[in-house]
C-alpha positions in Angstrom: -0.1 0.2 0.1 1.2 3.5 -0.6 0.0 7.1 -0.7 -2.6 6.4 -3.7 -5.7 6.7 -1.3 -4.3 10.4 0.1 -3.6 11.6 -3.4 -7.2 10.6 -4.3 -8.7 12.4 -1.6 -6.8 15.5 -2.0 -7.4 15.6 -5.8 -11.1 15.2 -4.9 -10.9 18.1 -2.6 -9.4 20.0 -5.4 -11.6 19.5 -8.0 -14.7 20.2 -5.4 -12.8 23.6 -4.8 -13.1 24.3 -8.7 -16.8 23.5 -8.9 -18.1 24.9 -5.7 -19.7 28.1 -7.0 -20.1 29.2 -3.1 -16.3 29.5 -2.9 -15.5 32.8 -4.3 -11.5 32.5 -5.6 -9.7 35.2 -8.0 -8.8 34.0 -11.4 -5.1 33.9 -10.3 -6.0 31.2 -7.6 -8.1 29.3 -9.5 -5.6 28.9 -11.7 -3.2 27.7 -9.3 -5.9 25.2 -7.9 -6.2 23.7 -11.5 -2.3 23.5 -11.7 -2.3 21.5 -8.3 -4.8 19.3 -9.6 -2.8 18.7 -12.7 0.1 17.8 -10.3 -1.9 15.5 -8.3 -3.3 13.9 -11.3 0.5 13.1 -12.4 0.7 11.5 -9.3 -2.3 9.4 -9.8 -0.9 8.4 -13.3 2.6 8.1 -11.5 1.3 5.2 -9.4 -0.8 3.4 -12.2 2.6 3.6 -14.0 4.3 1.7 -10.9 2.1 -1.1 -11.8 3.9 -2.1 -14.9 7.5 -0.8 -13.9 9.2 -2.6 -11.3 12.0 -0.2 -10.9 9.4 2.5 -10.6 7.4 0.4 -8.1 10.4 -0.3 -5.7 11.2 3.7 -5.8 7.6 4.5 -4.7 7.1 1.8 -2.2 10.4 2.8 -0.4 9.4 4.1 2.9 11.6 7.5 2.4 9.9 8.0 -0.7 6.2 7.7 0.8 6.8 9.5 3.8 8.3 12.5 2.3 5.4 12.6 -0.4 2.8 12.0 2.4 4.0 14.8 4.4 3.6 17.3 1.6 0.0 16.1 0.6 -1.1 16.5 4.4 0.5 19.8 4.3 -1.5 20.8 1.2 -4.3 19.0 2.9 -3.9 21.5 5.6 -4.0 24.5 3.5 -6.9 24.1 1.7 -9.0 23.3 5.3 -7.7 26.4 6.4 -8.7 28.2 3.6 -12.1 26.9 3.5 -12.7 27.3 7.1 -11.2 31.4 6.9 -13.8 31.6 4.3 -16.4 30.3 6.4 -15.3 32.5 9.5 -15.4 35.7 7.0 -19.0 34.6 5.8 -20.1 34.2 9.5 -18.5 37.8 10.5 -20.7 39.3 7.5 -24.0 37.1 8.9 -23.7 38.7 12.5 -22.8 35.2 13.9 -20.3 34.3 16.7 -16.7 34.1 15.6 -13.9 32.6 17.1 -10.6 33.4 15.1 -7.4 33.8 16.8 -6.0 36.4 14.1 -7.8 38.7 12.1 -7.5 38.3 8.2 -9.1 39.8 5.2 -10.6 37.6 2.3 -7.9 38.8 0.0 -5.3 38.0 2.7 -6.6 34.4 2.9 -6.8 33.7 -1.0 -2.5 35.1 -1.2 -1.6 32.7 1.6 -3.6 29.7 -0.1 -2.1 30.7 -3.6 1.5 30.8 -2.1 0.9 27.4 -0.4 -0.1 25.7 -3.4 3.1 26.9 -4.9 4.9 25.6 -2.2 3.5 21.8 -2.6 4.1 22.1 -6.6 7.9 23.1 -5.6 8.3 20.6 -3.2 6.8 17.6 -5.2 8.4 18.5 -8.4 11.5 16.4 -7.5 9.3 13.1 -7.5 8.3 13.7 -11.2 11.5 14.6 -12.6 12.1 12.3 -15.7 8.5 11.6 -15.7 7.2 13.9 -17.9 6.0 11.5 -20.6 3.3 10.4 -18.6 -0.2 11.0 -19.9 -2.7 11.8 -17.2 -5.9 11.6 -19.8 -6.4 8.0 -18.3 -6.8 9.0 -14.8 -10.5 8.5 -14.5 -12.5 6.2 -12.0 -14.9 4.3 -14.2 -17.9 2.5 -13.1 -18.9 5.0 -10.5 -22.6 4.1 -10.2 -25.4 6.3 -11.8 -28.7 7.2 -10.7 -30.3 4.8 -13.4 -28.6 1.8 -11.5 -29.7 2.7 -8.0 -32.0 0.7 -5.9 -31.5 1.0 -2.5 -29.9 -2.5 -1.4 -30.9 -4.0 -4.5 -27.2 -5.9 -4.7 -27.4 -7.6 -1.4 -31.0 -7.8 0.0 -31.2 -11.3 -1.0 -28.1 -12.2 1.0 -30.1 -11.6 4.1 -32.7 -14.8 3.5 -29.9 -16.9 2.9 -29.8 -20.6 4.9 -27.2 -19.6 7.7 -27.5 -23.0 9.1 -25.5 -24.5 6.1 -22.7 -22.8 4.9 -21.0 -24.5 1.6 -17.6 -26.3 2.5 -18.1 -26.5 6.3 -20.7 -29.1 6.6 -18.7 -31.7 8.1 -16.8 -29.5 10.6 -20.2 -27.8 11.8 -21.6 -31.5 12.5 -18.7 -32.2 14.4 -19.1 -29.2 16.7 -22.7 -29.4 17.0 -21.9 -33.4 18.3 -19.3 -31.8 21.0 -21.8 -29.1 22.4 -24.7 -31.2 22.6 -22.8 -33.9 24.3 -21.6 -30.9 26.5 -25.1 -29.6 27.2 -26.4 -33.0 28.3 -23.3 -33.4 31.1 -24.2 -30.8 33.4 -22.1 -30.2 36.6 -18.7 -28.9 35.3 -18.8 -26.6 32.6 -17.8 -28.4 29.2 -14.8 -26.1 27.2 -14.5 -26.8 23.5 -11.8 -25.5 22.1 -11.2 -24.7 18.5 -7.7 -24.3 16.7 -7.2 -23.1 13.6 -4.8 -20.5 11.5 -6.4 -16.9 10.6 -9.0 -17.4 8.0 -9.4 -20.9 8.4 -13.2 -20.4 9.3 -13.3 -21.0 13.0 -15.3 -17.9 13.7 -17.8 -18.9 10.8 -18.1 -22.3 12.1 -19.0 -21.4 15.8 -21.4 -18.5 14.4 -23.4 -21.2 12.3 -23.7 -23.3 15.1 -24.4 -20.8 18.1 -27.2 -19.7 15.8 -29.1 -22.7 15.2 -32.6 -23.2 16.7 -31.7 -26.8 17.6 -28.7 -25.7 19.5 -30.4 -22.5 21.1 -33.1 -25.0 22.6 -31.0 -26.6 25.0 -29.5 -23.4 26.6 -31.5 -20.9 28.6 -28.7 -18.1 28.2 -26.3 -17.6 25.1 -23.5 -15.0 25.0 -20.8 -14.0 22.3 -17.8 -12.1 23.1 -14.6 -11.4 21.0 -11.2 -11.2 22.7 -8.7 -8.3 22.0 -5.0 -8.5 22.6 -5.3 -6.2 25.6 -8.3 -7.5 27.0 -9.8 -5.9 30.1 -11.6 -8.6 32.1 -14.1 -6.4 33.6 -15.3 -5.5 30.2 -15.3 -8.9 28.7 -17.7 -10.0 31.5 -19.9 -7.0 31.5 -20.4 -7.9 27.6 -21.4 -11.5 28.6 -23.7 -10.1 31.3 -25.3 -7.3 28.7 -26.5 -9.9 26.6 -28.0 -12.0 29.4 -29.4 -9.4 31.3 -29.4 -5.8 29.9 -31.2 -4.5 32.9 -28.0 -5.6 35.2 -25.7 -4.3 32.4 -26.7 -0.7 32.9 -26.2 -0.8 36.4 -22.4 0.8 37.4 -20.4 -2.7 38.0 -17.3 -2.4 39.5 -14.7 -5.0 38.6 -15.3 -7.3 41.8 -18.8 -7.1 41.9 -18.8 -8.3 38.0 -17.0 -11.4 39.4 -19.9 -12.6 41.5 -22.7 -11.3 39.6 -22.1 -13.1 36.5 -21.5 -16.7 37.9 -25.0 -16.2 39.9 -26.6 -15.2 36.6 -25.1 -18.1 34.5 -26.0 -20.6 37.4 -29.6 -20.2 36.9 -29.8 -22.3 33.7 -27.8 -24.1 31.1 -25.6 -21.6 29.3 -23.6 -21.7 25.9 -20.9 -18.9 25.9 -18.5 -18.3 22.7 -15.3 -16.8 23.3 -13.6 -15.7 19.7 -10.1 -14.9 18.9 -8.3 -15.6 22.2 -4.9 -14.6 21.6 -3.3 -14.2 25.3 -2.3 -17.2 27.4 -3.2 -15.2 30.3 -7.2 -14.7 29.4 -8.4 -18.3 30.6 -6.7 -18.0 34.0 -8.5 -14.6 34.4 -11.9 -15.5 34.1 -11.9 -19.3 34.6 -13.7 -18.8 38.0 -16.7 -17.2 36.3 -17.9 -20.6 35.2 -18.4 -22.6 38.2 -19.8 -26.0 38.7 -23.7 -26.1 38.6 -26.7 -28.3 38.3 -27.4 -27.0 35.1 -24.1 -27.1 33.3 -23.1 -25.2 30.3 -20.5 -25.0 27.2 -18.0 -22.3 26.2 -16.6 -22.4 23.1 -13.4 -20.8 22.4 -11.5 -20.3 19.5 -7.7 -19.2 18.8 -5.3 -19.2 16.2 -2.4 -21.0 18.6 -2.7 -24.3 19.9 -0.2 -22.8 22.7 -2.6 -20.2 23.9 -5.5 -22.7 23.7 -7.8 -23.0 26.7 -7.6 -26.3 28.8 -10.4 -27.9 27.1 -12.6 -31.4 27.6 -12.5 -31.3 23.4 -10.3 -29.7 20.8 -11.5 -29.3 17.3 -8.8 -28.6 15.2 -10.2 -26.8 12.2 -9.1 -28.2 8.9 -8.4 -26.8 5.4 -11.3 -27.2 3.0 -10.4 -30.5 0.5 -10.8 -29.7 -3.3 -14.5 -30.5 -3.2 -15.7 -28.2 -0.4 -13.0 -25.5 -1.8 -14.7 -25.5 -5.3 -18.3 -25.6 -3.8 -17.5 -22.4 -1.8 -15.8 -20.8 -4.4 -18.5 -21.1 -6.9 -21.1 -20.0 -4.4 -18.9 -16.7 -3.8 -18.3 -16.4 -7.4 -22.2 -16.2 -7.9 -22.1 -18.7 -10.7 -22.3 -22.3 -11.8 -19.9 -24.5 -13.0 -21.9 -25.0 -16.4 -21.4 -21.3 -17.2 -17.8 -21.5 -16.2 -17.2 -24.6 -18.4 -19.2 -22.7 -21.4 -17.0 -19.7 -20.8 -13.7 -21.8 -21.0 -12.5 -20.6 -17.6 -12.8 -24.2 -16.1 -9.4 -24.5 -16.8 -8.2 -22.1 -13.9 -9.9 -24.7 -11.5 -6.8 -26.2 -10.3 -4.9 -23.3 -10.1 -7.6 -21.6 -7.9 -7.8 -24.7 -5.6 -3.8 -24.9 -5.4 -3.6 -20.8 -4.7 -6.0 -20.9 -2.0 -5.0 -24.2 -0.2 -8.1 -24.5 1.2 -8.4 -21.6 3.2 -12.0 -20.6 3.3 -11.0 -16.8 3.5 -8.7 -17.3 0.4 -11.3 -18.8 -1.1 -14.3 -16.3 -0.4 -11.6 -13.4 -1.5 -10.7 -14.9 -4.5 -14.3 -15.5 -5.6 -14.9 -11.6 -4.5 -12.0 -10.7 -6.9 -12.7 -12.5 -10.0 -16.8 -11.9 -9.7 -15.8 -8.3 -10.2 -14.2 -9.2 -13.6 -15.2 -9.8 -16.8 -15.5 -13.7 -17.7 -12.4 -13.8 -20.2 -9.1 -15.6 -20.2 -7.1 -12.3 -20.1 -8.8 -10.8 -16.8 -8.7 -14.1 -14.9 -5.2 -14.7 -15.9 -4.2 -11.5 -14.7 -5.4 -11.9 -11.2 -4.3 -15.5 -10.7 -0.7 -14.7 -12.0 -0.2 -12.2 -9.5 -1.3 -14.4 -6.7 1.0 -16.9 -4.7 -0.5 -16.8 -1.2 -3.2 -15.4 1.0 -1.3 -12.3 1.6 -1.3 -11.8 -2.4 -4.7 -12.3 -2.8 -5.7 -9.7 0.2 -3.2 -7.0 -1.2 -5.0 -7.7 -4.7 -8.3 -7.4 -3.1 -7.3 -4.1 -1.9 -5.2 -3.1 -5.0 -8.4 -3.8 -7.3 -10.9 -1.5 -5.7 -11.6 1.6 -7.5 -10.0 4.5 -5.9 -13.1 6.0 -4.5 -14.2 2.9 -2.5 -10.7 2.6 -1.1 -11.0 5.4 1.7 -14.1 3.8 2.7 -12.5 0.4 3.2 -9.4 1.6 5.1 -11.4 3.6 7.3 -13.4 0.6 8.8 -9.7 -0.4 10.3 -10.5 2.5 12.7 -13.0 0.5 14.7 -11.8 -2.2 16.9 -11.6 -5.7 15.5 -14.6 -7.9 15.2 -16.8 -5.1 16.7 -20.3 -4.8 14.8 -20.5 -1.5 13.0 -24.0 -0.1 12.5 -24.4 0.7 9.0 -26.3 4.0 9.9 -22.9 5.0 11.7 -20.5 4.2 9.0 -22.4 5.5 6.1 -22.6 8.9 8.1 -19.2 9.1 8.9 -18.0 8.1 5.4 -20.2 11.2 4.1 -18.8 13.4 7.0 -15.3 12.5 6.3 -15.7 13.4 2.8 -15.3 10.4 1.0 -18.4 10.4 -0.9 -18.8 13.3 -3.5 -22.1 13.2 -5.2 -22.6 13.5 -8.8 -23.0 16.8 -10.4 -26.2 15.5 -12.2 -28.9 13.3 -11.1 -31.0 12.9 -8.0 -28.3 11.0 -6.0 -27.0 12.4 -2.5 -23.6 11.7 -1.0 -25.5 9.0 1.3 -26.9 7.4 -1.8 -23.5 6.8 -3.2 -22.1 5.6 0.0 -24.8 2.9 0.3 -23.6 1.6 -3.2 -20.1 1.9 -2.3 -21.0 -0.3 0.8 -22.7 -2.9 -1.4 -19.8 -3.1 -3.9 -17.3 -3.7 -0.6 -19.9 -6.4 0.2 -20.0 -8.0 -3.2 -16.5 -8.0 -3.7 -16.5 -9.9 -0.2 -13.6 -7.9 1.6 -16.2 -7.0 4.3 -19.3 -8.7 5.7 -22.8 -8.2 6.9 -23.0 -9.7 10.7 -26.7 -8.7 11.0 -29.5 -8.0 8.4 -32.9 -6.4 9.2 -35.5 -8.4 8.3 -36.5 -6.3 5.5 -33.4 -7.4 3.5 -31.2 -4.3 4.4 -28.0 -4.6 6.2 -28.1 -3.4 10.0 -24.2 -4.2 11.0 -21.0 -5.4 9.4 -17.4 -5.7 10.3 -14.1 -6.7 9.0 -13.0 -10.3 9.1 -10.5 -10.4 11.6 -7.3 -11.2 9.3 -8.5 -8.3 6.9 -8.6 -5.8 9.8 -5.1 -7.0 11.0 -3.6 -6.6 7.7 -5.4 -3.1 6.9 -5.5 -1.4 9.8 -1.7 -1.5 10.2 -1.4 -0.4 6.7 -3.7 2.6 7.1 -2.1 3.7 10.5 1.4 3.1 8.6 0.4 5.8 6.1 -1.2 8.3 8.9 -4.9 7.9 7.3 -5.6 7.0 11.0 -4.0 6.0 14.4 -5.6 4.0 17.0 -4.3 5.3 20.3 -2.6 2.6 22.9 -0.1 2.2 24.9 2.2 1.2 22.2 1.5 4.3 20.4 3.6 7.5 20.6 2.8 10.8 18.6 6.4 11.8 19.4 7.6 8.7 17.3 5.2 9.1 14.5 6.9 10.5 11.3 3.3 11.5 10.0 0.6 14.1 11.8 -2.2 12.3 13.6 -5.4 13.4 11.7 -7.9 10.7 12.8 -7.7 9.3 16.1 -9.5 6.5 17.7 -9.4 5.7 21.2 -10.3 2.1 22.7 -9.4 2.5 26.3 -9.1 4.7 29.0 -5.7 5.8 28.4 -4.4 9.6 28.7 -3.9 11.2 25.2 -1.0 13.5 24.8 -1.3 17.1 23.8 0.6 16.1 20.6 -2.1 14.0 19.2 -4.5 17.2 18.5 -2.1 19.5 16.3 -3.5 18.2 13.1 -6.6 15.9 14.2 -9.5 16.1 12.0 -11.4 13.3 13.4 -11.9 11.9 16.8 -14.0 8.6 17.7 -14.1 7.2 21.1 -15.0 3.5 21.8 -13.8 4.1 25.4 -17.4 2.8 26.3 -16.7 1.3 29.7 -19.3 -0.6 30.1 -21.3 -1.1 33.2 -22.3 2.8 34.0 -18.8 4.4 34.8 -18.2 7.6 33.2 -15.4 8.1 30.5 -13.0 10.8 32.5 -10.0 10.5 30.3 -12.1 11.2 27.1 -13.8 14.1 28.6 -10.2 15.4 29.3 -8.8 14.8 25.8 -11.9 16.7 24.6 -10.4 19.8 26.6 -7.4 19.3 24.8 -8.7 19.5 21.5 -10.6 22.5 22.3 -7.1 24.4 23.1 -5.6 23.5 19.5 -5.0 26.3 17.5 -7.0 25.3 14.1 -10.2 24.4 15.6 -11.9 25.2 12.3 -10.8 21.8 10.4 -12.3 19.5 12.7 -15.1 17.4 11.1 -16.0 14.4 13.2 -16.6 14.2 16.7 -18.0 10.9 17.9 -18.5 9.8 21.3 -21.3 7.1 20.9 -22.1 4.8 23.9 -19.3 6.6 25.7 -20.6 6.9 29.3 -21.5 10.6 30.4 -18.5 12.6 28.8 -18.4 16.1 29.5 -18.9 18.0 26.0 -16.9 21.2 26.3 -18.5 24.4 25.8 -16.0 25.5 23.3 -17.3 23.0 21.2 -19.0 25.9 19.3 -15.3 26.6 18.2 -15.4 23.3 15.9 -16.8 25.5 13.0 -16.1 22.9 10.1 -17.6 20.0 12.3 -19.9 17.7 10.1 -20.5 15.0 12.6 -21.6 15.1 16.5 -22.4 11.5 17.4 -23.7 11.5 20.8 -26.0 8.5 20.9 -26.6 6.5 24.2 -23.7 8.6 26.1 -26.9 9.7 28.6 -25.4 13.2 28.6 -28.1 15.8 29.9 -27.8 18.9 27.7 -26.3 20.1 24.6 -24.0 23.5 24.3 -26.3 26.5 24.2 -23.9 27.9 21.4 -24.3 24.9 19.2 -26.3 26.8 16.5 -22.7 28.2 15.4 -21.8 24.8 13.9 -23.3 26.0 10.3 -21.7 22.7 8.6 -23.1 20.4 11.2 -25.1 17.6 8.9 -25.5 14.7 11.3 -26.5 15.2 15.3 -27.3 12.2 17.1 -28.8 12.6 20.7 -30.8 9.5 20.7 -31.0 7.6 24.0 -29.6 10.4 26.3 -31.4 12.6 28.7 -31.7 15.3 26.7 -35.0 16.7 26.5 -34.8 20.4 25.3 -33.1 22.0 22.3 -31.2 25.1 22.8 -32.7 28.2 20.9 -29.6 28.6 18.8 -30.2 25.1 17.3 -32.7 26.0 14.8 -29.9 28.0 12.9 -28.4 24.7 11.8 -29.3 25.0 8.2 -27.2 22.1 7.0 -28.8 19.7 9.1 -29.1 16.0 7.0 -30.0 13.4 9.8 -31.2 14.6 13.2 -31.9 11.7 15.9 -33.7 12.7 19.0 -35.0 11.4 22.2 -38.8 12.3 22.2 -38.1 15.9 22.3 -41.5 17.7 22.4 -42.4 20.9 20.2 -45.3 22.6 22.3 -45.8 26.1 20.6 -46.4 27.6 17.4 -43.4 29.8 17.5 -41.2 26.8 18.3 -42.7 24.8 15.4 -42.2 27.9 12.5 -38.6 27.4 13.2 -38.8 23.7 12.0 -38.9 25.1 8.4 -35.3 26.0 8.4 -34.2 22.7 8.5 -35.4 21.9 5.3 -32.2 19.9 3.8 -33.1 17.0 6.5 -32.9 13.6 5.3 -33.8 11.6 8.5 -35.6 12.9 11.3 -36.4 10.7 14.3 -37.7 11.2 17.4 -39.8 14.2 17.2 -42.8 14.8 19.2 -45.7 17.1 18.3 -47.8 18.8 20.8 -51.5 19.7 20.1 -50.9 23.2 19.8 -48.7 23.4 16.4 -49.6 20.0 15.0 -51.5 21.6 11.7 -48.3 24.0 11.1 -45.8 21.4 11.1 -47.8 19.0 9.0 -47.8 22.0 6.8 -44.0 22.3 7.3 -43.1 18.6 6.7 -45.0 18.8 3.1 -41.7 20.9 2.2 -39.2 18.6 3.4 -38.7 16.9 0.1 -35.5 15.6 0.9 -36.8 13.6 3.5 -35.9 9.6 3.6 -36.8 8.6 7.1 -39.5 10.1 9.3 -40.5 9.1 12.8 -42.9 11.3 14.4 -45.5 11.3 17.6 -48.4 13.4 17.6 -50.3 14.2 20.9 -53.4 15.1 19.6 -57.1 13.8 19.4 -56.9 13.4 15.4 -54.0 13.5 13.2 -54.7 13.8 9.0 -51.8 12.5 7.0 -52.6 14.0 4.0 -48.8 15.8 3.5 -46.5 12.9 2.6 -47.3 13.3 -0.9 -44.8 15.5 -1.9 -42.2 13.4 -0.1 -41.3 10.7 -3.0 -37.6 10.1 -1.5 -39.3 9.0 1.8 -38.4 5.1 2.5 -39.4 5.0 6.1 -42.1 6.5 8.0 -43.3 6.1 11.6 -46.5 8.0 12.7 -47.7 7.6 16.3 -50.7 9.6 17.4 -51.7 9.6 21.3 -54.1 11.8 22.7 -52.2 13.9 25.5 -54.1 12.1 28.2 -52.5 8.9 26.8 -55.7 7.4 25.2 -55.5 6.0 21.6 -56.2 8.9 18.9 -57.0 8.8 15.3 -54.7 8.7 12.7 -56.5 9.4 9.0 -54.5 9.2 5.7 -55.5 9.5 2.0 -53.1 7.3 0.0 -49.6 6.0 0.0 -49.8 4.6 -3.5 -47.8 6.7 -5.5 -44.9 6.7 -2.9 -42.9 3.9 -4.7 -40.1 4.1 -2.5 -41.7 3.8 0.8 -40.7 0.1 2.1 -41.0 0.5 6.0 -44.5 1.7 7.4 -45.3 2.0 11.3 -48.6 3.3 12.2 -49.5 3.9 16.1 -53.3 5.1 16.3 -56.9 3.9 15.2 -57.5 3.7 11.8 -60.7 3.8 10.2 -60.3 1.5 7.4 -57.2 -0.5 5.9 -57.7 -0.6 2.0 -55.1 -2.1 -0.3 -55.4 0.7 -2.9 -54.1 3.0 -0.5 -51.1 1.3 0.5 -47.4 1.8 -0.9 -47.1 -0.9 -3.3 -43.6 -1.8 -2.4 -44.2 -2.2 1.2 -41.4 -4.6 2.9 -42.1 -3.7 6.3 -45.7 -3.0 8.1 -46.3 -2.6 11.9 -49.6 -1.3 13.2 -50.2 -0.8 16.9 -53.6 0.7 18.4 -55.3 0.6 15.1 -58.3 -1.3 16.4 -59.4 -2.7 13.1 -62.7 -4.5 13.3 -62.4 -6.2 10.1 -59.8 -9.1 9.1 -56.8 -7.3 7.6 -55.1 -10.4 6.1 -57.3 -10.4 2.8 -55.9 -7.0 2.1 -52.4 -7.3 3.8 -51.9 -10.4 1.9 -52.0 -8.8 -1.6 -48.8 -6.8 -0.8 -46.2 -9.0 -3.2 -43.0 -7.5 -1.6 -44.3 -7.7 2.2 -41.3 -9.3 4.1 -42.3 -8.4 7.8 -45.7 -7.7 9.2 -46.4 -6.9 12.9 -49.9 -6.9 14.2 -49.2 -5.4 17.8 -51.4 -4.3 20.6 -55.0 -3.9 19.8 -54.1 -3.6 16.0 -56.9 -6.0 15.5 -60.0 -6.5 18.0 -61.9 -9.2 15.9 -61.8 -12.9 16.7 -60.6 -14.7 13.3 -58.1 -14.2 10.8 -57.5 -16.1 7.7 -55.0 -16.0 5.0 -56.1 -17.6 1.5 -54.0 -19.3 -0.7 -51.1 -17.0 -2.5 -51.6 -14.6 0.4 -48.2 -13.3 1.7 -45.6 -14.8 -1.0 -42.8 -13.1 0.6 -43.5 -13.0 4.2 -40.5 -14.2 6.2 -41.5 -12.8 9.7 -45.1 -12.2 11.7 -45.4 -11.1 14.9 -48.9 -11.0 16.8 -49.0 -9.1 20.0 -51.7 -8.7 22.4 -54.9 -9.4 20.3 -57.0 -10.0 22.9 -60.3 -11.2 21.2 -58.1 -13.3 18.5 -59.3 -17.1 18.8 -59.0 -18.6 15.7 -56.5 -18.5 12.7 -56.7 -20.3 9.8 -54.2 -20.6 7.0 -55.1 -22.1 3.6 -52.6 -24.3 1.7 -50.5 -22.0 -0.2 -50.7 -19.1 2.1 -47.6 -17.6 3.6 -45.1 -20.3 2.2 -41.9 -18.3 3.0 -42.6 -17.6 6.6 -39.9 -18.6 8.9 -40.1 -16.7 12.2 -43.9 -16.6 14.1 -44.0 -14.9 17.6 -47.2 -14.8 19.4 -47.5 -12.8 22.7 -50.7 -12.3 24.6 -53.1 -13.9 22.6 -54.9 -15.5 25.2 -57.9 -16.6 23.6 -56.0 -18.5 21.1 -56.1 -22.0 22.5 -54.8 -23.9 19.2 -52.6 -23.4 16.5 -53.8 -25.3 13.5 -52.2 -23.0 11.2 -49.0 -24.7 12.2 -49.8 -27.4 10.0 -49.5 -25.0 6.9 -46.5 -23.2 7.9 -44.1 -25.6 6.3 -40.9 -23.6 6.0 -41.4 -22.2 9.6 -38.2 -22.3 11.4 -38.6 -20.5 14.9 -42.0 -19.8 17.1 -41.8 -18.0 20.1 -44.8 -18.2 22.4 -45.1 -15.4 25.0 -47.8 -15.8 27.7 -49.7 -17.9 25.9 -51.9 -20.8 27.3 -50.0 -23.7 28.1 -52.4 -26.0 25.3 -51.0 -24.1 22.6 -47.6 -25.0 23.4 -48.3 -28.2 23.9 -50.5 -28.7 20.6 -47.4 -27.3 18.5 -44.9 -29.4 20.1 -46.9 -32.7 19.4 -47.1 -31.4 15.8 -43.4 -30.8 15.7 -42.5 -34.1 17.1 -43.9 -35.8 13.9 -41.1 -34.7 12.1 -41.0 -31.0 11.8 -37.9 -29.3 13.0 -39.1 -26.0 14.4 -37.3 -24.4 17.1 -40.1 -23.2 19.8 -39.3 -21.3 22.7 -41.7 -20.4 25.4 -41.5 -17.3 28.0 -43.6 -16.2 31.0 -43.3 -12.6 31.7 -45.2 -11.0 35.0 -46.4 -8.4 34.5 -46.5 -8.5 30.8 -44.0 -5.9 28.9 -45.9 -2.6 27.5 -47.0 -3.0 23.7 -46.1 -0.6 21.4 
């Protein structure tokens, strides 16, 4: 890896300067910007030439060459940001807003300085290009950037969601062996059974363990399950709190000291049989530190530990040596990841590469998957496949080539994922917003797509190339969380740090020894940060969550250090998601270029009163905090695109009228509207044509939803209507028929009618609660051709019988029926709900039998909560006749609230 990704980002920044009409520049400055852009394009072409010229490649890959170039590039990057910040300060001064500037300057002075800095950059980097004037920069282009006509949200990968997780090609035998060991251990009782899985990086240990962990026929043997990943510098307390949080969230939210955790967890585990997976154990001291947590118990339990090295394997009752795949297994896995049949491969004459591919991958699943991803992006031609295969000798080559073959616009997005801790599940929502805030995504000048649309397409492309993996899916087929495979993280997180793309603060990192400025910084633990970290800092992301309700003191101290740095205006990202009660400095208003402020799940109580000065802010996330009011200055944030609130209520006409200033919003969640301003708010939202996701609660007797027809981009809508007394309120809507992008709809409130003709045609997920429908809704809802998820919650239907006719619900995968108090008979005709996999019935106490179970032949999981015993006995009797449905019973007292 070299400086290519930094060159690309800087060239994009320069081009944006030229095309941004809001940035006024003299003709001489513009000419200099063009010359600098030309110089950067020369470097891009030089790097392409290095792929064909070995001597040139050796020169460019030398540490000295790369470091010198990176310093010049980062210096130029600083100059651009400083120039733009000074322009913004000048604009704010003219508009009368607060200005935080350490020295006076004029617009002309700013341009003169910037011009001089560009000349210096060209001068400093000229010697890199000596004797290379023959380069043709016309070929420098980023082909295949997706265009508007190709865009269908998550269309390329949504089908992956419904793959059979219990069956992964190539692992059948090893999964069978692990299942046998786990079931044997489950029946043993008393002492916990430890199963150690040993295999090299990329051998599939985690995949095999995950398959077994998620299997319904395994889960039925355990009352509690947890999965934890262990880092090299693990903290016992954090690992144990992680296990507790997966077993009992309520306890995990309490302030838990290390000694307390060590007695609370064994007590929890002793209440039933448990299954714990401890993934990627690399430190020999780990098992000694936690073995007392798994005490003898009458219920017993199973612990699965995965590790790359036999020398650090935990003392185990059984050891499973994860073997390489044989040729047959390897080829089956390769074809699956290539997404092609063997017949088609034969027809294209590419079957001749089979033996070479099998030999190169050596039975290593990660190598096979990456090779499949690599070749899936190539044309089915002899020359294309030969070019890839000739450059590969080992897994390291496949990893390097997988990165090298990425288009330039994907590389910064991919590298950025190495900023997150290894094996951590990254929320897609968070990742997409961060990519945009960091400036990695630039929208196309023509067309209707915004940066977020492109970012989602970039993500899809990375998934299709098999270089990242989706961990959790939403039931509508959209990805929820993702991560880098462990060995991919090991390689590319290290490489990204080498080029100064980001740094991860740890005991081993020293800002003094670093040859490059720290521009993006992540902290994983409560280690004090040096002031040297902040001089060139652009982004700060903290994963110092200190689980168990202990405030993150050092994160707050580091924030104070950031506020004391000279050039605050270049700061773009401040992400403290899940950091417990950080102290947000009042001087945060000095971060004039801040694009992303992530405070989700921090339990903080208020926002700085001066937050309105942050005119560049695009994402503000205060969901799951204690913030109940917004500062008056908040309404000046006219560039906000994503706003996540925590039920903050607008009660006055004066405040509601300010809402119209936020008309660039794409996401608005967690806002409540009082009765005094409901009508005004409705009028305001009709002009919010950028909205894609909207979640509102109206405290009013009756709300009429007739203002969504203009919101053509809306894909998710939640409307709750509640009287201020807490009683049910009425929702009336005209039609969603023309809203083809609306795939997720949640309605809470009394509905007068439910008509197929007025429902969105492409709906994938529908939730109804308190709708009090009197007529059987299934004939109407069963006609929705794309519906994947249907939730009929508390008092959504007040009738006694529901009937699903043949052909109804062709794509329904999940059905939840909660608290339908009169519901007593459910008829499912043959040929209805043929895709249903998961069924949950809760508090439908008049339902005594479940004859519909006979027709639900593809059902995998049935959850019964607070249901009469007869229902469970009935379905268990049917299940024992050859069905293999995971049936889980829960009894809660009192019943949890329905919503």
